[in-house]
N, C-alpha and C positions, 0 to 999 in steps of 0.2 A: 566884333570888337577887335581893334587893331592890336597886333602883337608888339608888346613893349620890348625895349632893349633888355631889360632885366629878365623878362620871361624867356626871351630867345637865348640868353646866356645860360639860364637854368636848363633849358632843353638840351643845349649842346653839352653842358657839363655832365648831364645824366644819360646822355645817349649811350646805347649799348655798343655802337660802333666806336672805333678809335678816332679821336680827334686830337691832333697835335699841331701846335703852331711854333714857329721859330722866329728869332729876330734876324737882323741882317747878317749876323756873324754865324748863323747856323746853330745857335744854342736854343734849347727848348724853353719856350716862354709860356706855353699853355699845354696842359695835359689833363684830359678829362677822365671821368670815372670808367668809361668803357676801355680806355687804354690801360688803366690800373688793373681792371679785371682780366683782360686778355694777356697782358705782358708781365703781370705780377710785380712791377715796379710801383712804389708809391710815388705820389707827386713830389715829395721831398727828395727822393732819391734821384730824380731826373731833371728837375727844374734847374736851369742854368748850366746843364751839361750838354755837350755837343750831340746833335740828333743822330750822328753816326753810331751812337751807343745802341740804337734800336735796329741797326742793319747788320748783316753778316760781315760787312767790310766798309771801309771808307769809300772804296771804289763804287760799291752799289749805291751808297747814299748820293754820290756825285752823279751817277747815272740817272737816278730818279729826278734830281734837280735839273739835269740837262734835258730830260723829257719835258719838264715844265717850261723850259725856255724854247723848246722846239715848236714849230708850227704843225707838226705831224700828229699831235695827240689832242687836238681840240683848239689849237691856236696858241700863239706866243703868250706865255704868262699863265697858261692853264694846262691841265693834263687830266684826261679822263680814263679811269680804269687801267692804270698802269699796274701790271702784275709784278710784285716783288716779294721779298721775304723780310719779316720782322723776327728778331731774336728776343725771346722772353727771358726774364731773369732765370738763371739756371741753365740757359743754353738751348732751350727748345725752339726750333725754327718753325715759324707759322707763315704759310703763304697768305698774302693779302692782296687786295686790289685797292689802289690809292687814287682818289680824285682830289686834286689839289690846285691851288692857285698861288701865284706870287703876289705879295702885297707891296704896294708902292707908296712912297711918301708924297707930299704935296708937290715936290719938284720933279717927280717922275722916277726917282731912283728906287731901286729895290730896297724894301724895308723889312722883308721877312717872308715867311710862307705859312700857309695853313693847309692841312691835308686831312681828308676823311678816309679812313682805311677800313675795309671790311674783311673779316676772316672768310676765306674762300675754301677752306678744307673740305666742307661738305660738297660744294660745287665740283671741286676737282675729283672727289670720290665718285660722284654720280657720272662724271665724264669717263672715268676709268671703267666703271661698270658698264656704261653704254658701249665703250670700245670692246670690253670683254664679251658682251653679247654679240657684237658684229664678228669678232674673231671666232667665237664659238660656232656661229652659224656656218661661216666659211670652212672652219676646220672640220665640222661634222660632215659637211657635203664632200669635201675633198678626201676624207678618210673613209667614210661609210660607203662611198661608191665602189672603191676597189675591194673593200671588205665584202660587199655583196657579191662581187664576181668570185672572190676566193671561196665564199661559203657555198655558192651554187656549184662551182666546179668541184668542191669536195663532195657534194651530194652526188654529182654525176660520176665522179671517180669511184665512190663507194658502190654504186650500182654496177659499174663496170667490173670491179673486183669480184663481186658476187656472181656476176654473169659468167666470167671467164675462168673463175677458180674451180668451178665444178665441185667435187667432193673435198678438195684440199682445204686445210685449216687456214682461215683468213683472219684469225683473232688479232695477230700482230698488226696487220695492215689497218684493221678497224680501230685498234688502240691509237695508232699514229694519227688517223683521221680525227678521232675524238680529241686528241691533244691539240690538233690544229683548231678545232671548234672551240675548245676551252680558251685558247689564246685570243681568238677572235672575240669571244665573250668578254675577256678582260679589257680589251681595247674598247669594245662597245660600251662597257660599263663606265669607263672613264669619260667617254664622250657624253654619256647620259648625265653624269654628274656635272659636267661642264654646262650642259643645257639647263639643269636645275639651278645652278648658281646664277647663270645669266637671267633666267626667268624670275628668280626671287630677288634679284638685285642685291645679292650679298654673296660672299664667298669665304670659305674657310678651307685651308689646305688639307689638314689631316682629316677633318670630319668628312670630307667628300671622297676619300679613298677607301673603298670597302669592297665587299663581295657581291654587291647588287648586280644583277644581270639585266642587260637590255633585251637579250633574246635567250630562249631556252636552248642550251647546247649540251644537255645531258646525254650520256651515252645511250644509244638506241640502235636497234637493228635498222638497216636501210629499208625505207618504206617501198613496198611494191607498187607498181602502177595501179591506179584505181580505175576499173573498167567504166565507172560512171562518167569519167572525164573523156573517154574516147570520143573523138569527133567534135569536141567542143571547139567552136571557132573563136579564138582569142586574138585581140589586137593589143599588142604591148607598145606603149608610147613612153619613150624616155630619151632625153637628149644625150645620154651617155651610151656609147656603143657597147661597152662591156656589159652594162645592165641588160640591154635588149638581147644581146647575143646569148648570155647565160640563162636568162629567163626563157628564151625561145627553146634552148636545148632542154631545159628542165621540164617545161610543159609538154614539149613534143615527146619526151620520154614517158609521159603519162597518157599519151595518145591524143593530145590536143592538136588542133590545126592552128598554127600560130603565124600571124603576120606582125611586122614591126614598123614603127614610125619613129622618125628622128626628132620630132617636136610636136606641139599641139596642132599646128596648122596641117602638117603632113597627116596626122591621125584623122583630123576632120575630113580631109579630102578622101581618105580611104573609107571612112564611114559612109560618105556620100555615094561612093562607087560600089562598095561591096557589102555583104551581109556578115554580121558578127553576132555571136551569142553574148559576148562580154568584152568590155574595154578595160584594160589594166593600165592606168596612167600615172606617171609621176605628177607630183603637185606643182613643182617649180620647173617651168620649161619656157624657152623663148617663144615668141609669136603668140601662142595661146597657153595660158597656165591651166592647171588641172580644173579649176572651177569653171573657166570659160569653156573648156572642152566639154565638161560635163553638161553645162547649160545648153550648148549648141547640139550635143548629141540627143538630148531630150527633145529639142525642137524637131530634129529629123526623125527620131524613133523613140517615142515616149516610153516604150517597154524595153529599151536597150540598157542593161545594167552597166554601170561604170564604177570601178573600184579605184580608189586613189591610194597611192603609196607615197610615203614621205620619209626623208632622213631625219626630220626634225619633230620634236614635241612642240617647239615654240613656233606658233603659227603667226609670224610677224605681220603678214599682209591679210590675215583672216581668210585665206583661200579655203581652208577646210571648214571653217565656221560658216562661211557664206554657202558653201556647197551643202552642208548639213541642213541649213535652213531651207534650201531649195529642194531637199528630198534625198540627198545622198545618204546611203545606209552604211557603207563599209569603207573604213580607212585602215590601211595596213601600216601601223607604226612598227618599226622604222626600217629603212635599209641599214644593214643587211636584212633581207626578208627571211623569216623562218619558212622553209619550204612547206612544212606541215601546215602552218597557219595559212599560207597561200592556197593550198589544196582545200582546206576547210572553207575558205571564202568562196572559192569557185564551186565547190559542191553545194553550198547554200544557194548560189545562183541557179545551178542545175535543178535543185529541188524546188525552188520557187517557180521556175518556168514549167516544170512538170506538173506542179500543183495547179497552175493557171490553165494548162491544157486540159487537165482532168476535169476542172470545174466549168470549162467552156461548154455551152450547149451545142448540139449538132449543127444548128444554123450558124454558130460562130466559128465552127471549125472549117479549115480550108478544104 
């Protein structure tokens, strides 16, 4: 059934979007229900009034009109999705996107305008949240990486103090190191909250500042090297030199034999040439990410354990998810890595390999 003129007018009048028309003098000649709802002006209050009433300034109203006359926004006489601001009754500013056209009389002279405006506050809010997510990921990486170095160095420093202090009281030094850990924990907690805000696509300032800890930094005695890790051949792959250096020192202090790789491709080349008991890899790396390295390692050595470590809870590219589906068992959330958690993960690898060897039949043994 063809749409009658009367029916079309009813649809425009009742549209939830703002529809405003002006005459050739720029005064409002049509004002629909959607405009009344959004801007709080009744039709009687605006009809016959200059359309500049709806804008923050006369200059902004003229800018929108100039866009309609410009060929850069859809052609001369039309404009598509011009972002501007309407001012509601009471002074509330509302960002809108206007699609409009100039009306002409029979002689071709401008006779007025008609514009359709959409409230874009929700769209802009989603854009802000998307930007927040991107900033959060970058911020977490840039801050968590040096935090990991500081935490690992604190662990090594505490071991050194206990080694060289002998019988002397080192309680003051341990308290200072614990204070460093607590401050790292505070920073890490803020970064975790930022990640939660970005992942949930909402944020509140006060509600997200609290005592929650990303890592356990409670006061403790320095952990002694575990003899079960002695001789464990570990490949550490991370594109940050500070991470690989401190993890190497930390693991070597436990008796591990540690090699390092600067990215996924370097790690794969080392796996092809040398034998390792476990690969400890960052998730996000150039050339080969953690998932691809894990997959390629399994192709080369099906029984080679790979542990992934990440600075993020938010798995944007589904690297961790894809790795888990493919059989990955262990992910260490997040950098800075808790040294005790790292040891636990490595000891699980040792225990599993020992169990496999004990269950092997004599014919299967080398």
